[in-house]
Structures are given as structure tokens and as C-alpha cells.
C-alpha positions in Angstrom: -23.6 15.4 -15.3 -21.6 13.3 -12.8 -19.5 16.2 -11.2 -21.4 18.3 -8.8 -19.9 21.1 -6.8 -18.6 20.2 -3.2 -20.7 21.3 -0.7 -20.1 23.4 1.8 -21.6 24.2 5.2 -20.1 27.5 5.7 -19.4 30.4 3.3 -15.8 30.3 4.4 -13.1 27.9 3.7 -13.3 24.8 6.4 -10.1 23.9 8.1 -9.3 20.3 7.7 -10.5 18.8 10.9 -14.0 20.7 10.4 -13.9 19.6 6.7 -13.6 15.9 7.9 -17.1 16.0 9.6 -18.6 18.5 7.4 -17.5 18.2 4.1 -19.3 17.2 1.2 -22.4 16.7 3.0 -25.7 16.7 1.3 -29.2 16.3 3.0 -32.4 15.1 1.5 -35.7 16.9 2.2 -35.9 14.5 5.7 -33.0 16.4 7.2 -31.0 13.9 8.6 -28.0 14.6 10.9 -25.8 11.5 9.8 -25.0 11.2 5.7 -28.0 9.3 4.3 -27.0 5.9 2.3 -28.6 5.5 -0.9 -28.6 2.0 -2.0 -30.1 2.0 -5.4 -28.7 1.4 -8.7 -31.0 3.5 -10.9 -32.5 6.9 -10.6 -36.1 7.7 -11.8 -36.7 10.8 -14.0 -39.7 12.8 -14.1 -40.2 12.9 -17.9 -38.5 11.4 -20.5 -37.2 14.5 -21.8 -35.3 14.9 -18.5 -33.6 11.4 -18.9 -32.4 12.5 -22.4 -31.0 15.8 -20.9 -29.3 13.7 -18.2 -27.8 11.4 -21.0 -26.6 14.3 -22.9 -25.1 16.2 -19.8 -27.3 18.9 -19.9 -29.1 18.4 -16.6 -27.0 18.0 -13.6 -28.5 14.4 -11.9 -27.9 10.8 -11.2 -27.9 8.4 -14.1 -27.0 5.1 -12.9 -24.5 3.9 -10.0 -22.1 2.6 -11.9 -21.3 6.3 -12.7 -22.2 8.2 -9.4 -24.2 8.0 -6.6 -25.3 10.3 -4.0 -23.4 8.8 -1.0 -20.2 8.0 -3.0 -20.4 11.6 -4.1 -20.7 13.0 -0.6 -17.1 10.9 0.2 -15.8 12.4 -3.1 -16.6 15.5 -2.1 -15.3 15.4 1.5 -12.0 13.7 0.1 -11.9 16.8 -2.3 -11.9 19.3 0.7 -9.3 17.3 2.7 -6.9 17.0 0.1 -7.1 20.1 -1.5 -8.1 18.8 -5.0 -10.1 19.9 -7.5 -12.0 16.8 -8.2 -12.3 13.1 -7.5 -13.3 9.7 -8.5 -13.9 6.8 -5.7 -13.1 3.3 -6.6 -14.0 -0.2 -5.4 -10.4 -1.0 -4.0 -7.1 0.8 -3.5 -5.8 -1.2 -6.6 -8.6 -0.2 -8.8 -7.7 3.5 -8.1 -4.1 3.0 -9.0 -4.8 1.1 -12.0 -7.3 3.5 -13.3 -5.2 6.6 -12.5 -2.7 5.2 -14.9 -4.4 3.5 -17.6 -7.0 6.3 -17.8 -4.2 8.5 -19.3 -1.7 6.2 -21.2 -2.0 4.5 -24.7 0.2 1.7 -26.4 3.4 3.5 -27.1 3.5 5.5 -24.1 6.3 5.2 -21.1 6.1 5.4 -17.3 8.8 5.8 -15.2 8.2 4.3 -11.3 10.1 3.8 -8.1 11.1 0.1 -7.8 10.3 0.4 -4.1 6.1 -0.5 -4.4 3.8 -2.3 -3.0 3.7 -5.9 -4.6 0.3 -5.3 -6.7 1.7 -1.6 -7.9 4.8 -3.7 -8.8 2.7 -5.8 -11.1 0.8 -3.1 -12.8 4.0 -1.4 -13.7 6.2 -4.3 -14.7 3.7 -6.7 -16.2 0.2 -5.4 -17.0 1.4 -2.3 -18.7 4.0 -4.0 -21.1 1.5 -6.3 -22.0 -0.6 -3.4 -23.2 2.2 -1.9 -25.3 3.0 0.6 -22.8 6.9 0.6 -21.8 8.2 0.9 -18.0 11.2 1.8 -16.3 12.1 1.3 -12.9 14.5 3.5 -10.6 15.8 4.1 -7.1 13.0 6.7 -6.1 15.7 8.5 -3.8 17.9 9.1 -6.7 16.9 12.0 -8.6 19.4 11.4 -11.3 17.9 8.2 -12.3 14.7 9.7 -12.6 15.9 12.3 -15.0 17.8 9.9 -16.9 14.8 7.5 -17.1 12.6 10.0 -18.7 12.1 9.9 -22.5 10.0 11.5 -25.1 7.3 9.2 -24.8 7.2 9.1 -20.8 3.4 10.4 -19.8 3.4 9.2 -16.0 5.9 9.2 -13.0 4.5 6.9 -10.5 5.9 6.6 -6.8 4.7 6.0 -3.2 6.3 7.8 -0.3 7.0 6.6 2.5 7.6 3.4 0.5 6.2 -0.3 1.7 7.8 -1.8 3.2 11.1 -0.4 3.5 10.0 3.5 4.4 12.2 5.2 1.9 11.0 9.0 1.6 11.3 10.4 -2.2 11.4 14.1 -2.3 7.7 14.8 -4.0 8.8 18.5 -5.1 12.0 17.4 -7.0 10.2 14.6 -8.6 7.2 16.8 -9.6 9.5 18.9 -11.2 11.2 16.3 -13.4 8.1 15.0 -14.6 6.8 18.3 -15.3 9.8 19.0 -17.3 9.4 15.8 -19.3 5.9 16.5 -20.1 4.6 13.9 -17.9 2.0 14.0 -15.0 3.3 12.6 -11.3 0.8 10.4 -9.8 1.5 9.3 -6.0 0.3 6.9 -3.8 0.1 8.5 -0.6 -1.4 5.7 1.5 1.1 5.2 4.2 1.0 8.9 5.0 -2.6 9.8 4.7 -3.9 13.1 3.6 -3.5 14.2 7.2 0.4 14.0 7.5 1.2 14.6 3.8 -0.5 16.4 0.7 1.4 15.6 -2.2 -0.8 18.0 -4.5 0.9 21.0 -2.4 4.5 19.7 -3.8 3.5 20.0 -7.4 2.2 16.2 -7.9 -0.7 16.1 -10.6 -2.6 12.8 -9.2 -3.0 11.4 -5.7 -4.4 7.9 -4.8 -5.3 6.2 -1.8 -6.5 2.7 -0.5 -9.4 3.8 1.4 -9.0 0.6 2.8 -6.3 1.3 5.2 -6.2 4.4 7.3 -9.5 6.1 6.1 -11.6 3.1 6.8 -9.4 2.7 9.8 -11.3 -0.5 11.3 -10.7 -3.5 8.7 -14.1 -3.2 7.4 -14.6 -2.1 4.1 -12.5 -1.8 0.4 -12.4 1.4 -1.1 -10.1 3.5 -3.2 -10.3 7.3 -4.5 -8.1 9.3 -7.2 -7.9 13.1 -6.8 -6.6 15.4 -9.1 -7.8 18.3 -11.5 -11.1 18.9 -13.1 -9.2 18.7 -16.7 -7.7 15.6 -15.5 -10.8 14.0 -14.1 -13.1 15.5 -17.0 -11.0 14.6 -20.0 -9.3 11.3 -18.5 -10.6 9.4 -15.2 -14.3 9.9 -15.1 -15.3 8.2 -18.8 -12.6 5.5 -18.0 -14.3 4.3 -14.9 -17.4 5.0 -16.1 -16.8 2.6 -18.9 -15.1 -0.1 -17.0 -16.8 -0.3 -13.9 -15.1 -0.5 -10.7 -17.7 1.3 -8.8 -17.3 2.0 -5.0 -20.4 0.5 -3.3 -22.5 3.3 -1.4 -22.4 1.2 1.8 -18.6 1.5 1.6 -18.8 4.9 0.9 -21.1 5.3 3.7 -18.8 3.8 6.0 -15.8 5.8 4.7 -17.8 9.1 5.5 -18.1 8.2 9.0 -14.6 7.1 9.2 -13.1 10.5 8.0 -15.3 12.0 10.9 -12.4 10.7 13.3 -9.3 10.4 11.1 -7.2 13.2 12.2 -8.1 12.0 16.0 -6.6 8.3 14.9 -3.9 9.4 12.8 -2.2 11.7 15.7 -2.6 8.6 18.2 -1.4 6.3 15.7 2.0 8.6 15.4 2.2 8.8 18.9 2.1 5.4 19.7 4.6 4.6 16.7 7.3 7.1 18.1 7.0 5.1 21.3 7.3 1.6 20.0 9.9 2.7 17.5 12.1 3.8 20.0 11.3 0.9 22.3 12.5 -1.4 19.5 15.7 0.3 18.7 16.6 -0.1 22.2 16.0 -4.0 22.1 18.5 -6.9 22.1 17.9 -9.1 19.0 16.4 -6.1 16.9 19.3 -5.2 14.3 17.7 -2.4 12.6 14.7 -0.3 13.0 13.2 1.8 9.9 10.9 4.9 11.1 10.9 8.4 9.5 10.3 9.9 12.9 13.9 8.8 14.2 17.2 10.5 13.6 18.7 7.5 12.5 16.3 7.3 9.1 18.5 8.2 6.2 15.6 10.7 4.9 14.7 11.9 8.3 15.1 15.6 7.6 13.0 15.1 4.2 10.2 13.7 5.9 10.2 16.1 8.5 10.2 18.7 5.5 7.3 17.1 3.9 5.0 15.2 6.7 3.3 16.7 9.4 4.2 13.5 11.4 6.0 10.4 10.7 3.1 7.9 10.5 2.2 4.6 12.0 4.4 2.5 9.9 7.6 0.7 11.4 9.7 -1.7 9.6 12.3 -3.5 11.8 14.8 -6.5 11.4 15.7 -9.4 14.0 18.7 -11.4 14.5 18.1 -15.2 13.5 16.6 -14.5 9.9 12.9 -15.8 8.7 13.0 -18.0 11.5 13.3 -15.8 14.3 11.2 -13.2 12.6 8.3 -16.0 12.3 9.1 -17.3 16.0 8.3 -13.6 17.1 5.3 -13.0 15.2 3.8 -16.1 16.5 4.5 -15.2 20.2 2.9 -11.7 19.9 -0.6 -11.9 21.6 -1.7 -8.2 21.3 -0.5 -7.4 17.9 -1.9 -9.9 15.5 -0.4 -11.2 12.1 -2.2 -9.3 9.0 -1.1 -8.1 6.0 -3.6 -5.1 6.2 -2.7 -1.9 7.6 -3.8 1.3 9.1 -6.3 -0.3 11.5 -7.2 0.5 14.9 -5.7 -2.6 15.8 -1.8 -3.1 15.7 -0.9 -5.7 12.7 2.4 -7.1 11.8 3.5 -8.9 8.5 6.6 -10.4 6.6 6.8 -8.7 3.4 9.1 -11.1 2.0 6.3 -13.8 2.4 3.3 -12.1 2.0 2.9 -8.7 0.4 6.2 -8.8 -1.7 6.6 -12.8 -2.2 5.5 -12.7 -5.9 9.0 -10.7 -6.5 12.1 -12.6 -7.2 14.5 -12.8 -4.4 16.9 -10.6 -6.2 14.1 -8.1 -6.8 13.5 -8.1 -2.8 17.5 -7.8 -2.2 17.7 -5.2 -4.4 15.0 -3.3 -2.4 16.1 -4.2 1.0 13.6 -6.5 1.8 15.2 -9.2 3.9 13.8 -12.5 5.4 14.9 -11.0 8.8 12.3 -7.8 8.2 8.8 -7.5 9.8 6.5 -4.6 8.9 4.5 -3.0 11.9 1.4 -1.1 11.4 0.8 0.3 14.9 -2.9 0.8 16.3 -4.7 2.8 18.6 -3.9 0.6 21.7 -2.1 1.6 24.7 1.7 1.9 23.9 2.6 0.4 26.7 0.7 -2.8 26.2 2.2 -2.6 22.6 5.7 -2.3 23.9 5.1 -5.1 26.5 3.5 -7.6 24.1 7.0 -6.9 21.9 9.3 -7.5 24.5 7.9 -10.7 25.8 7.7 -11.9 22.3 11.5 -10.7 21.8 12.5 -12.8 24.8 10.5 -15.9 24.0 11.9 -16.0 20.4 15.3 -15.8 21.7 
């Protein structure tokens, strides 16, 4: 009832750049060029018999926008075409997508293994929420395959990771961890937000489920919240669809429409993001006062070769450390004029944040140290500005904060 086949304007498969513009489009009888925005909560039936058939799943139509909506469906179908998945469901936020992707398939007594290098809210789900529901969890060093193997047990149902990780930009071997998950009879769920679907496709490396915060690069301009979960028809039908239907983290049709328009330029934006980030990372590495630069595209990154094998380009996220600890990091951030302080990322605007006091502040000092998150660390989301303006801004701020 709620899972129509993706619409394809061509009889042949579409390449990613074309799918970003045309994938999933459904036109009303008015023949509009831009995708229509269906701001409606409910739907009218021709007859009582049709209403009954839709609720039974015998008629493929819409029932209620908490379940499915034409504009949201177009966004889901376009992401399906881009990701190479069989099915998808959109959610109100990225964290709703992460939470739903796990809870929909877990029961009390099950076990989850996750990489410890996770966004702070994801750590909360794994470390705090799941155990409260009777679901055990184990955190491992995501780069150590032996730790993944050792942590699996008969009750293990899900392995969960993000790569590159937030904020230390570790690269985890997707194919190897997928093989470990499947050998244990578990599914691998991958948060692919830093890489975007343009740079990395986890399903091609054996992952079972992919989640995104569409708030980040997919929107790309800091406007709307959204998320999406992608996987197989079986996973969505048997686990995800009814969980979302009954718990209600529905994506607004307006937000879905914004995401649809943003997808048209995603490839162009991500390419420019990566070009700028490469230039900024190399600039940072040459500066006095910068003690460490972490960027997967640089040969000095510990998993540079793995990043090159898994990712089309190295992304727009850079993490670096400065001498002088928290005081210098704060002073540098405060001196920036083009780059703005914000915990968001993937925006057209370059944004900088101090992870130890923002995105990962709820972790203990010991947990942050275990992850390598120091008080001297800053995370930079490189935007679409002229790279020369960004390097000039950083250079002036470094000198002013010395």
C-alpha cells in the first residue's frame, strides 16, 4: 500500500547525476516541471470499498501522511535510485533514522556491536537507550577487525558504524565488517552522512542498511531537518515500514520537497566541497601552531589507502589540533570571519566547532581521550566559498590567536 515502485523517466538505468535530477518524479495531471508539494495530512477515497481496500493493502494508494505522502515518496524514490537500494523510508531527522534502523529489528535480549567513534547522540542510543530496553551493546575500536569478531555473540543482531567517523575521521573497512556481521548472522547498519551517497555506497561493500541525516549535505544549505533509511525490500517491509507507521517520526512534505530540489545539485556541491577541503587541509598542515591535521585525502592519514579504495573523493570534513589547548582553539574560532561557529555540517557555508564542548560534550573526559578527542581539536566542515578566502581567513585567525 505504501511502497510504489520508483518512477524512472527513461526505460534504461539512469546514471547518478541524472537520477539526482529525475529519479522518483511523479507528475500530477497538471504536468508541472518542478516536483509538486502535497501539503496534506489525509486523502479522500472514491468509495468506502476503496478505503477498505487501501487499509487492507489491496489498493496501492495513500492513506495518511504519517504512513506515506506523494512528495515524501518522490524523495524516497530518488534516494533509492541514487543509493542503489531496493527500498527506503524517510524520517523527520537523521537521529530518527538511526534510532528506527536499529529498534525496528531488535528485541529485548538481543545484542548490538558498534564502533565507539560515533556522533554523540548515536553513542547515547547505543550506550544508554538500548540497554534500558533490554538490548545489550558492546563498543569496539572500529578499525580493529579482531575486536569486531571478538565482540560478536549468538544474540548479536546488529553491527553499527559510521565511516568516516565523527570527529576523528577514522576510516572503517566496510567489506570486512560486513563479512563479520554476516558470519555472525547479523545486519550491518552504516551511518554514511560524512561520505554522502556521492562518495561512498556502503551497500556495494556488503552493508545491509544505510542511514543519512538529510539535514547535512543532502539539504546542503542549513534549512530543513530530515533523515532516511535505505535497505532491501525485505528489511523495509518486515521491519522498518510498520515501526515508522506506528511510532510516527514522519518527514514533513515541505522538507521532502526542499530535499528533492537540493538533490539536483548534490553531485556538483559535493565535488566542490572536496576540492576546497583538499586545498584547506594542505594549507593547515603547513601552518605554525597547527599540530595535527586529519583528512582522509592526505597521504599522512593512517587509513588513506582504505579511504581511496572505498570513497570516490575524501569529503569536506577536516579535523585539526592547535597548540595551546582549549584556550587557543576557542580564540582561533572566535577570530574567524568567513568561517562561522556552528555544530552543523555539510552546509554551503564553512562551519567550525569544538567537539569536546559541543557534539561530544556529554561523553566523559576518559571516553573523549579514548576516542582521541582533545581540548585542542577543532572540526571544520568546508563549504562552497572560494578556497583562497577560507585559507586567508584561517591564516589570519591563526596569527591573531597566537
